C-alpha positions, 0 to 999 in steps of 0.5 A, a space after each residue: 221115810 227115815 229119821 234125820 240123825 244130826 250131830 256136831 263136829 268141832 276141830 280149830 276154828 271149824 264147826 260142821 253139823 251133819 246129817 245122816 240118812 239111809 242113802 247110797 253114799 253121797 257126801 255134800 259139804 255145803 252144796 258141792 260134792 266132796 271130792 270137789 270140796 275137798 280137793 286134797 286125797 288125804 282130806 277126802 280120806 278123812 272124812 270117808 274114814 268113819 264111814 269106812 270103819 264101820 264098812 257103811 260107806 254106800 249105805 248112808 246120805 251125809 250132808 255136812 255144812 261147814 264154817 269156820 277155819 280152813 280145809 283141814 279143820 273142816 274136813 276133820 271136824 266133819 270126820 268127828 261129826 260123821 262119827 258122833 251121827 253114826 253112833 247116833 243111828 246105831 249106838 253098836 257101833 260106838 266100840 268100833 269108832 271109839 277104838 279107831 279114835 274118832 269120837 274124841 274131839 282134838 282140843 288142839 287150837 292156836 296159842 294166843 299172840 303175846 304182847 312184845 312177841 312177834 308170835 305166841 312165842 317168837 320174839 322179835 331179833 335180838 340184835 346187839 348193836 
């Protein structure tokens, strides 16, 4: 049996663990099919992006456990995790994935709220009188 390859993807507050094996293209997230887990089409495309970049959409089965964050963060974390797992399976795919920008972790996250402010930078409404 093919050895299970795994990787971790992160984005905002979302963390995904990706397990990849040879198969026929099934992608499951937290026990559900990814098409039911991500109802929006652009989020599905985010998850498929690394597999499409290396033309391996129907060659691997992907099992993902996602936690934290929202659906967009989880989809983008899954994208990074799948790209990293593909480089574990075949290191020759790394230049293709890197050129597509799929191996870089997006460092942006929510700025913390400051005291005396309504949000991170938004202050309370100023009243002249």
